[in-house]
N, C-alpha and C positions, 0 to 999 in steps of 0.2 A: 483622728487625733486631736485633742482639742489645745488652743492656742490660750496662754493666762493673758490677760488685763496686764498694763506695765501699769504700777500704780507706784504714787510719790516716793515710796519709800526705793520703787526700782530707779525713777528719777536721778536720784540725790547717788544711788551707786554708780550708772551710768558716768554722772556728772563726773564722780573722782576717780572713774575711770578714764572717761577724756583727760582728766588735768593730767593725772600721771603721765599718759601717754604723749601730750605736749610736753610735758616735764622731758621725756627722755628724747622726744624730737628736738630741743632746744638746745637739750646736753651735746647729743649727738654731732648738731651743727658748730656748736662753738668749735667741737673738738677738729672737726672738719677744716675748721678757718684757721687754727692753729698748723694743723697739716700742712696749710700751701703757705700761711704766714711767716712764721719759723723754719722754712727750708726753701723759700723762695731764692734766696742770695745762694750761686753757685758754690762758695767756696765755705758756704756755714758747716756742710755736712761734711767737708774736706777736714776742716777744723776740728769737729767733733770726733772724726774718726782718728784724727793726728794724735786728741787729748788721748782716747782709750790706746792706742797704740804706744803713746809713751807712760801709759801708768795701770798696764793691765796686769801686768805681771806684781808690780807692789798692791794697787788699792783691791784686787779682787781677792789677792790671798789675806791681803790683812781683812778684809769682810768676814772671809772664809774662817779665817784665827778667831777672829773676837765673836761670829757666828758660835762655833763648837763652845770658846769657853764660854757663852752666855748659857748655852742650852744645858750643858753637863752642870757647869754650875750651879743653874737655875734647879737643876732638879736636885742637887744635894740641899741646897736652901728650902726647898718647898716639901722636902720628907719630913722634920716634925709639924710641920705646919697644915693647916686643913686646904683642901681644894677649892679657889676660887669660882663663883658662878659667873661667868662671862658669855652668858647668852647672846645677850643686846650685842655687845661689842662685835662680835663673832658673825651676828648676822650682817652687821654694817661693815664689818672688813670684809666678808666673803661676797657680800652683794654689791662691793666695789669694786673687786678682781674679777666679778662674771661679770657685771660691765664693759671693765677693759677688755677682756678678753673677746667678749662678743663683738667688739666695733674691731677690736683687732683681728679678727678670723673674718668677716664679713669684707674688710679694708684689704688685707693681704690675700683674703681667698678668691676674691675678686679680679686682683692683678694676677695670680698664678692659673686661674681660668682664664685671662685673656691671654696670656702665653703661651697655654696649651692650646688652646684652638686657634692660634694665629703662629705658631710656630713650631708645634709638637713637644713632645714630651721629655725628648732631648734638650732642648732647648729649654725647657721650664727648667730643669738641673743646673746648666749650663751656663746659661746667661746669668751677667752681673748685675743687670738695669737692675734688679729687685733692691739692690743697695742705693741706687741714685734716683728711679723713679721720684713722679714729684709728689705722691702718698706713700708710696711704699717704704722710699727713706725713711719717711718719719716712725711709720710702725713699725721699720727695723732698727732703730734708735731705742724707740721707746720702748721695745722688747728686750733689750738688750740691759737697758737702765731698770726695768722692772722686776729683776731676778734680784736685785738687791730689798726690797720692800719687802717681796714672799716669802725671803726668811723668817720675816715676823710669825708667818703661818705655826712655825714650832713654839712659839711663845705661848698660844691657847693650848697646848699639848702640855707644858711643862704646868703653867698656872694651875689649868684644870686636872694635873695629876692622872694624864691617861698613859696609857702604855706609847713608847715612843719606839717606830722603828726602824732600821738601821735604813730600811729604802729610806726613809721619810727625809733624814737627816742626810746620808752618801748624796741622793738625789739631788737635793737643793743646792748642796757645796758644787757638785761638779756640776751642773745644769749654770751656776754661774759663773766658774772658771772658763769652762769649755764658750760659752755664750762670750764672752770678752775677750777672748783669744780668740775667736775664729772672725768676730766681728772687724777688728782691725785690719786683716788680711782681704776681707769680701771674698771669701772662698764659695767656690760652688756650693749649690745644696741647700745653702744657707733658706733661700726661701721656702725649699720644703720643709726642714726645722723647725722654720719660725712659725708658718702656717700650720703645719698639724700641731703644735702646740698651743696656741692660740685656741684653735677648737677642742682640742680636748680639753683643757684647763675653764672654757667655757662653760662644756656639761659638768666638770667636776666642781668648780667655785657654787654654780647655781644648784647643785646637789648638798652642796655643804651649807650655803645659807637658808635652801627648804629646810634642813634638816633641823639646822640653828635654832631655825623658828619653830619650830615645833610640826612641822608637816610629816605628815607619814607617807615617805616615799615608798612607792614598792620595790621589794627585794632585786627585782629585775633590772632595774633604774641601776642599780650598785656592781650588779654584772656587767652590764653593756658599760659603763665608765672605764673600768679595768680591759674589759676585752679591747676597747675603743684604747686605751692605753699601750695591751701589746699589743696592737695591730701600727699603732707609732712606731713602738721602738725596732720590730722587725721592718716596717719601709725606712726608715732611718738608717736601719743595717744596708737595706739593699741600695738607697740612695747616696752611702758612702762607697760602696763596691762598685757603682756604675759609675762614680767621679773615678775611682781610680782606674779602671779600664780606659775611660774615656780621656784623660789627663795625658794619658801615654800617646794619643793620636794628637794631642795640642791643642784641642778645643773646649779643655773642660778643666779652666783657672784655678788648681787648689795646690796644697804640700802634701808632700808623706807624711811630714809629722802630724800634720793636722787628720787627715783620713785615717792614719792609725789611733789618733784618741780617741778620735768620733766612734771609730769602730768598736774599740775597745769598752767605749762610754756605752752605747745602743748594746754590745753584747750582754754588757753585766746586768742593765737594766730588765733586757728580754729575760733574763735568767730571774732575775729579782722580781718583777712582775708576774711572771709564771708561774713561781713558786709561791707567791701572794695567794695567785686566783687558786692555785690547787689545794692551800692550806685553810683559804677561808670559805671557798664555795665549792669543794667536790669530796675533799678529807671530811669538813665540818656535816656535810648533806648527807654523806654514808654514813658518819657515825651517828647521826641525829635519826636515820632511819632504822638502824641496829636496835638503837635503845628502843625506838618505838617496837620493834618486833619484839623484843624483850618482854615489856610490859602486858 
């Protein structure tokens, strides 16, 4: 195997790559500083949670109602108008959310791995320290807040006149409502719910950014993302069941109404994502194969 000599052009490319990596590290370091600086005062996280507790039922429902009005009103507004080309804004939007989700997945994932290795699976579900740890509490609060700006995903679908699935807007609304509803009570299972969501969104938004940037992503990657979403919903349903069982024994703090809503939410997601997987990858593949035979 012959090794190619490095040309001046390669040096420029490597230099650009180094600059990009350096910039990513700088952003990460700034976020890590923010994690500790903003939440070093013990009372600050409690003030944030008190604020969420006092306004979740008004603010979250207002966000959801406004979102629904803008989505369906926007579709009506765009009907007689040409679709917009928002490729560059979509790339920037998806890259921003991908970066946020990647760092969030790493930070919360490392904390969950620590709990799993030191205290076991049961404690990783029932332990409330995820909401109060020096780093994890920052990302728990950031997770809850992020569900509002993530509603902006739908603007690109509406303005580009793409097909809007029920799964898409239903998922956005219910995740926002449940996240705000659960955070105020620091319920068991939250660490798993948030970490899984961060991890899946890291894959999903990276995929969206690549597609928007014109990169041809192999079809199996899309299948992988939907499979990961289905696994996330199945695990969410499992965690909800375990919380209910262990709550009866007194060491898994939660509430019956919260577990009920979580179970219903994850069950609906599991059914909807499974149906999407079947319709998009299995049924369409079978139809394509049948059409190929008749040619």
